[in-house]
N, C-alpha and C positions, 0 to 999 in steps of 0.2 A: 381372624388370627393370623391367616397367611399373609394378608397385606400389611400387618404390623410386625411381623416377625422380622429378625435380624439377620435371616440367612439368604437375603438377596431376593426374597419375594416382594418386598416393599418396593424395591426399584422396578421390578418387572411390572408390578400392578401400576405404577406410575406410567411407565412407557405404555402400557395398554390404555391408560386413560388418555394420554396423548395420541396413540395409534387410532383410538375411537374417532377423534376429531379429523385427522389426517387421512383416515381411510375413505372418508367421503369427499375429501377436497376436490379430487379431479373429476368428480361428476356433478358439482355445483353448477348452477346455470351460468352459461357463458354469454357474453355479449357477441353477436353474430357480427362477422366483418362487413357484411352488406346490410343495406336498409332491408328489413324484413317485412314482408307482407303477411306473413302468418307466424304464429308463435307456436302452433301443435298441428297434429295430424291424427285424423280417424280415418283409417282405412277400411272400407267396406268391401272385404274380398269375397267374390262370388266365384268360389273353386268350381272347376268343371267344365266353363266355358259358355257363358250365357248367349243366347242367340239374339245377335244385334238386329237382325231383320225383324224380329218381333218384339222388340222392346224399344230402341231408340233409333234405328235406322230404316226408316220405311223404303220399301221397294214395292212398285206395283206388280201385281201378278202378270206374267208373260206366256206363261206354259211353254218357254223354251228350255230345253236341257242344259245344262243338268241343274239349273235353279229356277225355282217356282215363284220367288219373292216372298212377301209377307203373307202369312196366313192368317194374321189377326187384323183387325181394323185399327186405324190410327186416326187421331184428331189434332188439331192445332190448339195449343193451350197457352193461357197468360197473354201478355201484351206482346211478348217476343214471338208468339205463335209456333213455338218448338213443338214439333211432331213427337207425339209420345203413344205407344201402344194402349189399347183398351185394358189390358192386364194390370196397368200400373196407375188406377184412377187417383189413388192418394198422393203418389209422387207427382203426378201430372199436376197437382194443385201448387207444386212449388216449382214449376217450369221456369218462372222467371228468377230463379236463384241458380240453374244449372248452367254449366259450361260444358256442352256436349262435344266429345272428341270422336269423330266418326272415322279419323284416318289411322287407327292404331294397327301396328303390325309387330309381329314378332318372328323368330328365327325357325321356329319348330312346331309342329301340330302334335307333338308327343306330350302328354299331360305333365309328367314329372319333370322333364326338361324345361319346359316353357313355364311352369310354375316356379321353379328354382330361378329361372331367369327373371321373371317377374320381380322376385323378392330380393334377388342378390346381384343381378346384372350378368350373372355367368350361368348357362345352362347345362354344365358338365361338372363343375367343381364346387366343393364346399366354400362358400365365401360369406361374409357378414351380410346380414339382411338390412333392408332400408332402414328399419326402425332402430337397428344398431348403429349404423352410420349417422343416423340424426342424433341419436344419444352421445355418439363421441364428438360430433361438432358442437353440440348445444348443452350438454349436460341436462340435469333435471330442475325442475322448479319446485319439488317437494322432496326433502331430504327424507321422508317417512314413506316415501313409496318408490317403486321402480320408475325409471324414465320411459319405460316401453313394456306395455302390456299386451298379450296376445290372448283374445277371448275364443274359446272354442277351438283351440289349435289342434291341428291333425297332423302336422309335419314339423320337425324341427327346423326346416329351412324357413318357416314363417318367422322365427324369432331367434335364430342362432346368431351368435357373434363371431364364430370361426377363429379367425387369428387376432381380431381386436380383443382388448381386455375383456375377460368374463363379465365384468359388471355392466357391461353394455347390451349383453343379452336380454331378450324379452322374458318376462315372467308369464308363463302359461297359465290360464284360469279356465277350468273346464275343459280338459284335454282329451284327445283322440275321440272327438265326436261325441262325448258323453253328454247326456242331456243337461241343460243350464238351469234347471228348476232349483237346484241349491248349489249355485256357484261358489266354490271355496278355494283357497289356496291350501295345498296339502301341508299338514304339519304346522300350521301357522301360530297355533297357540297350545299351551298345555297348562292344566290346572295342578299340577303337582307343586309348582313353586309360585310364590308372589312375584311381581314384576321387580320389585327392589331386590329379591334373592336372585333372579333371573340376570339382572344388570351386574351384581357382583360377580356371578359366576361367569357371565360372558366377559367381563373386564379381565378376569385372571387368565381365561382361556386365550384371550386376544393378546395378553401380554406374552404368553408362551409362544403364540403364533410369530409375533413380532420378533422375539429373540430368534426364533428359528428362520424367519425371512432374512434377518440381517446376516445370519451365518450362509444362508443359500444364495447371497448376492441378489437380493430382490427379485426372486422369481415371480413373473407376472401371474403366473397361475396360482400361487399363494396369495398373491395380494388380493387376486379375484375372490378366493375363498373367504379372506379376513374381511372384505368389503360386503361379500355376500351375507355372512353370519352377522354384520352389524346391521345391514338393511332388513334381515329377517327380523332382528330384535324390534327394530322400529316400527315394522309393518303390523306387529302384533297389536299395536295400539290404534291403527289406522284403518287397514285393510277390512278387518270384519264389519266395521261400521259401515263403510263404502259399500260392501257387499249385501248389506241387509236392507231390502227394499221395503220393509214393513212401515216404514215412516213416510213412504210417497202416498200421496193422495190417490184414492181410487180412480178418479178421472184419469190421472196421469198412467196408471196401470193399464187402463182400458185404452187409452189412446195408443200405447206401445203394443197392445195385444199381448201382455205378458201373460204366459201359462196357456195360451190358446193354440198353438200350433199343434197340428196332427200329421201323422206320417201318411204320405199320399205317393204312391208309385216310388220314384227314387228321392223324393223329398222326405228326408227323415226328421223326426221330431228333435229340435235343438232349443227351442224357445229362443228365437231370434230376437223377438221384442226384449226380453231381460237382457241380451247382448248390448243391443242398442240403448237401453236405459243405463246400463252400468257403464257404457262408453261415455255417455253425458257427464255421469257422476264423476268418473276418472278425469274427464276433461276439465271439470270445475276445480277437481283437487289438484290440478298441476302436473297431471302425467303427460309427458311430452308426446308420446307416439302410442295410439291404441289402434291395434288390428281387431277388426270383427269379422269372424269367418263363418260363411255359410256354403256347405257343400251341396251335392246332388244336381248340379247344372250339367253334369255329363249325361244328356239324354239322348240316346240314339234312335230307340223305338219309342212309341207312344209320346211323341214330341209335344202335341197340344196338351195331353192331360198333365204331363209332369213339368211343363214350362208354366202352365197355369198354377199348378201347385206352388211352385217356387216363387213365383211372383206374389201369390196371395200370402205366403208366409213372410215376405220381406217388404212389400210395399207399404202398408201402414206404418210397422216400425221406423222404417227409413224416413217417411214423411213426419213422424212424430219426433224423430232426432232432429230433422232440420228446423222444423218449428221450435222446438225447444232451444235450440242453438241461439236462433233469432231472437226468440224472447227474452233470453237471459244475457243477451249483448255479446254472445261468444262466437257468432258465424263469422264475422269480419276477421276475427283472429284464429279461427280454426280452418283449416283446409281439409275438406271431407272428399274422399276419393271413392269411386265406386267402378268394379270391373273385375274380370277375371283373366286367367291365363292366355285365353284367346277366344274366338267366337265360333259360330257355326254357319256352314252354307245352307242356303235353302233347301226346303223338303223336295226329296224326289218328286218329279210330277207324276201325277195319277191320282184318281181319286181315293184308292186304298192305300196309297203311301203316307206313312206318318214317321219318318225316320231322317235324322240328320247325321252330319259328321263332324270333323274338326276344320277348322279355318283360322290359321294364324297369318294369313295374308292381308286380312281387313277386319276389323271388329271395332267395338265402341267401348270408351270409358266416358264418365262424366266426372267433374269437379264442381264443387261449390264452397263458397266462402273464400277466405285465405287470400284475397287479392286477385282473383280470376273473374273475367267478364260474366255477369250474369245474364241468363237468358240468351245464350249465344251457342251457335255452333260452328265448329272448326273442323275442316277436313271432310272428306267424301269417299267413298268406295264406288266402284264402277256401277252400271245399272243393274248387274246381277248380284251385287254385294259381294263379290269373290275377292276383291282386291282393293286395297287402298289406292287411290289415285291422286288425291288433293289432301294437302296438308298432313303428310304422312309422319307419324310420331312413332319411333322405336321405344321400346322399353328403356333404353339409354337416355333418350330424350325426355321421357317421362320423369326419369330419376333426377335428371339435371335441373328440369323445371321444377320439381318439388323441392329440391335442395335450395335452389335460387329464392324461391317464395318464401323459404325459412331464414334468408340471409347468409346462406353458405355458397361460396363459390364451388360449384360441383365438380369441376375438373382440377381444383387445387386442394380439395379435401382429401388428403392422402395419409396412409399409414404405412411404414416401413416394415415388412416382414420378409424374413429369409432373403436378406440381401436386395431386395426390390421394393419400389414404391407401389402401393396399390390403391385403387380407387374404386368408388361404387360404378362409375360410368365406364370403367375398362380402359384398355388401350386405346380405343378408338375415341373415347370421349363422347360426350352427350351435348345436343344443342337444347339450349334453353329456349322454349317456346314462347317468346315474349308477345306474340300476336294474340294470345289469350289471356293477357294481363289487363286488369280493368285500369 
């Protein structure tokens, strides 16, 4: 009735229909300016600081203070002979897919600041996250889903867009460390109206929003609301099906260890296997950037017990994800990133000591797929594992390398805000680490 009335609502409804299309135009997939080696990213974020010397950076025991070296045994795996800890037997089966970066370093050993710097390039101020910058540069491949999803997100810095248009911020699923056993998007659907009625209702509301936007001289915050409402409607038809794992074969659920994680020490139950399986499903559906979060790596005491629990919770799901991506022909076009905000020093020497601290001066990340060298180790720490001394990579360099692999010139990807040009790699810029490219 409203859309056909002669009191102006008809034209408003028409502008709403036009707005429905234009609202999504600026997040459509873009052709990157450089030759892209990867089309999408899965970031496996190990929050808290994984102990590099007991996972991927073997250091022999010396007994010298203040570092005691690796306390778990390592073996050489694959044709590449990568050294990997006994705590990661399933991931070790994929050694020839990994590009291990042992020369990582950051500016601070304070969790909140280094975590912020890992995600945004800045350790003190609110800035757009890596996933938001990727969305800004490349848009989304699926108009019915966000371009950026953050699973089990516990901090806004994981998925915030800051001064970038709000449409580029990540959509958190399973937030604040909640168990992922029933991952949902809050308020994604309602049974009060049919989809047809919801569409008509939204068209009318959006027509009013567009009229208000015109009078507000195109406020970007209002544009973000309009786009979010449109995307929310489109997600109702797509997201619930992707989040429903009931159609997955039992052997796939078993391989990912879905529903099998238990709380041990600082390792809290989050069903990391479900997150990794959802990441694969979102990857197939065209989501550009997927972050998978696993906390609890901040183990100061009971190092052996808690590290073993964290590795047990993440090892098989990560291996299953790598296997799935390869079998489905997605690994070559998907850049997988593993790491946390910093690493840890060796245990304090002494048979009764089982505690570690923070170490931002030298730690490990690994990459897989997406155009990086497989079965390759780049960089090194000193003999005690305390400091990166070869092939040093700062977070700025990691960000620059990721953007370059996606076909984006990292130091030219700029957004003007408050009278200044801003970029993910900061005023210093980042170095593209081409030594690790396949």
